[in-house]
Backbone as numpy.savetxt, mean C-alpha at the origin, in Angstrom:
# Nx Ny Nz CAx CAy CAz Cx Cy Cz
11.99 7.75 -3.70 10.97 8.52 -4.24 9.72 8.73 -3.30
9.17 9.88 -4.62 8.07 10.65 -3.63 6.94 9.73 -3.64
5.77 9.57 -2.82 4.72 8.84 -3.22 4.42 8.46 -4.77
3.26 7.34 -4.48 2.84 7.34 -5.76 1.29 7.67 -4.95
1.30 7.43 -6.72 -0.54 8.02 -6.35 -0.92 7.47 -5.52
-2.79 8.51 -5.14 -3.62 6.91 -4.05 -4.23 6.40 -4.41
-4.42 5.29 -4.07 -5.49 3.76 -4.98 -5.35 3.48 -4.13
-6.00 2.45 -3.70 -6.30 1.12 -3.23 -6.87 -0.31 -4.36
-6.58 -0.90 -3.71 -7.02 -2.80 -3.73 -8.31 -3.27 -4.13
-8.06 -4.35 -4.95 -9.74 -4.77 -5.48 -10.37 -5.70 -4.31
-8.85 -5.82 -3.04 -8.63 -7.09 -2.60 -8.50 -6.94 -1.36
-7.56 -7.59 -0.66 -6.65 -6.55 0.41 -5.31 -7.62 0.37
-4.93 -6.55 0.83 -2.72 -6.92 0.74 -2.40 -6.54 2.31
-1.56 -7.64 2.00 -0.15 -7.82 3.03 0.73 -6.83 2.35
1.31 -6.52 3.45 3.18 -6.16 3.56 3.71 -6.27 4.25
5.41 -6.69 3.79 6.24 -6.98 4.52 7.45 -6.49 4.34
7.93 -5.31 5.33 9.36 -4.97 4.49 10.55 -5.18 5.28
11.52 -5.67 3.09 12.69 -6.40 4.56 13.28 -5.77 4.27
13.12 -4.33 3.21 14.91 -2.99 3.98 14.32 -2.48 3.52
14.81 -1.40 3.99 14.68 0.41 3.74 13.50 1.03 4.80
13.41 1.86 4.26 11.93 2.36 5.32 12.07 2.84 4.19
9.62 2.79 4.21 8.73 3.58 3.36 7.89 4.18 4.04
7.58 5.32 3.24 5.97 6.28 3.81 4.99 5.96 3.22
4.66 5.03 4.11 2.81 4.44 3.97 1.66 6.09 3.94
0.80 6.10 3.38 -0.05 7.48 4.29 -1.45 6.09 3.41
-1.66 6.57 5.22 -3.67 6.06 4.74 -4.02 7.26 5.48
-5.71 8.02 4.46 -6.74 8.78 5.47 -5.58 10.12 6.11
-4.80 10.12 4.81 -3.74 11.18 4.86 -3.07 11.75 6.22
-2.78 10.39 7.01 -1.43 10.13 8.06 -0.61 9.30 7.79
0.72 9.47 7.54 2.26 8.84 6.95 3.11 8.80 8.37
2.81 7.33 8.31 3.95 5.93 9.10 5.17 5.90 8.46
6.30 6.05 9.11 7.42 5.07 8.20 7.42 3.60 9.17
7.54 2.55 7.98 7.97 1.23 8.02 8.29 0.78 7.74
9.51 0.15 8.85 10.65 -0.84 8.19 11.42 -1.24 8.34
12.24 -1.72 7.74 12.61 -3.70 8.11 11.45 -4.61 9.18
11.10 -5.65 8.85 10.34 -7.14 9.73 9.08 -5.92 10.05
8.40 -4.55 9.25 7.23 -3.56 9.97 6.55 -4.88 8.51
4.87 -5.77 9.04 3.86 -6.13 8.75 2.80 -5.45 8.69
2.18 -5.48 7.63 1.12 -4.18 7.19 -0.39 -5.13 6.98
-0.78 -5.02 6.67 -2.07 -4.80 6.37 -2.89 -3.69 5.84
-3.60 -3.63 4.85 -5.09 -3.37 4.32 -6.15 -3.77 3.84
-7.06 -3.20 4.49 -8.06 -3.74 4.05 -8.59 -3.72 1.85
-9.88 -4.67 1.90 -10.43 -4.82 -0.11 -10.97 -2.80 0.07
-10.45 -1.92 -0.87 -10.84 -0.38 -0.80 -9.93 0.35 -0.52
-8.84 -0.02 1.22 -8.59 1.65 1.47 -7.96 1.94 0.88
-8.01 3.25 0.69 -6.96 4.44 -0.01 -5.74 4.53 0.89
-4.74 4.64 -0.25 -3.27 4.57 0.77 -2.03 4.94 -1.01
-0.82 4.81 -0.31 0.16 6.00 -1.27 1.32 5.38 -0.12
2.18 5.05 -1.17 3.94 4.79 -0.77 4.73 5.39 -1.47
5.84 5.34 -0.48 6.92 6.23 -0.97 8.29 5.78 -0.90
9.17 6.43 -0.69 10.25 6.20 -0.10 11.45 6.86 0.37
11.57 8.42 0.98 12.00 9.93 1.28 13.31 9.22 1.41
13.83 8.04 2.13 15.29 8.07 2.17 16.45 7.76 1.07
17.06 7.40 1.42 18.19 7.68 0.06 18.07 6.00 -0.07
17.92 4.57 1.08 17.86 4.06 1.41 17.04 3.12 -0.12
17.08 2.30 -0.85 16.11 1.41 -1.51 15.44 0.56 -0.57
14.18 0.85 -0.62 12.79 0.26 -0.41 12.46 -1.62 -0.90
12.78 -2.37 -0.30 12.14 -3.04 -0.59 11.45 -3.81 0.31
10.05 -3.92 -0.33 8.91 -5.05 0.32 8.55 -5.89 -0.60
8.07 -7.40 0.11 6.41 -8.16 -0.34 5.14 -7.35 -0.08
4.29 -7.88 -1.78 2.56 -8.06 -1.51 2.96 -9.11 -2.03
1.84 -8.43 -0.97 0.78 -10.37 -0.95 -1.01 -9.98 -1.52
-1.19 -9.84 -2.51 -2.79 -9.45 -3.24 -3.93 -11.11 -2.90
-4.50 -10.51 -2.33 -6.39 -11.12 -2.20 -7.23 -10.31 -2.75
-7.05 -11.37 -3.38 -8.42 -10.05 -4.94 -8.87 -11.82 -5.57
-9.94 -11.11 -6.37 -10.09 -12.70 -7.18 -9.72 -12.72 -8.62
-9.68 -13.68 -8.77 -8.54 -14.53 -9.89 -10.01 -13.46 -11.09
-8.36 -13.29 -12.02 -9.47 -12.23 -12.80 -8.95 -10.80 -12.76
-9.57 -10.81 -11.54 -8.83 -8.71 -11.23 -8.41 -8.23 -11.46
-8.02 -7.17 -12.36 -7.21 -6.12 -11.50 -6.51 -5.95 -9.96
-5.04 -5.79 -9.35 -5.43 -5.09 -7.93 -5.03 -4.45 -7.63
-5.15 -3.58 -8.53 -5.38 -2.07 -8.57 -6.37 -0.78 -8.84
-7.08 -0.86 -8.34 -7.40 0.45 -9.02 -7.08 2.25 -8.22
-7.38 2.66 -9.99 -6.85 3.65 -9.74 -7.51 4.92 -8.92
-8.84 4.37 -9.72 -9.91 5.35 -8.17 -9.78 4.89 -7.38
-11.56 6.30 -6.63 -11.85 5.65 -4.84 -13.22 4.91 -5.51
-12.77 3.50 -4.63 -13.88 2.84 -4.28 -14.75 3.23 -4.35
-16.17 2.43 -4.83 -16.94 2.95 -4.31 -18.29 2.28 -3.70
-18.93 4.09 -3.17 -19.47 3.35 -1.87 -20.65 2.76 -2.14
-21.08 2.83 -0.95 -22.25 2.09 -1.03 -23.84 3.45 -0.20
-24.84 2.60 -0.52 -25.91 4.32 -0.01 -26.94 3.59 0.20
């Protein structure tokens, strides 16, 4: 599957890849993330995930955000001035 749209989380997230290889894009740089990969994404990090291969990609996502706040936000995070 192609990468999803760029998005960010309202809190931090942890990912653990169980099987397959994902394409994780952060700041325009794409890295292959295979089984056993453990990824930390801080709150507000704009990123994308995709599966460029034929093998299903299976990973666990742990969202660390405030209760009642959606975990994923489609727009870019607000910047401080």
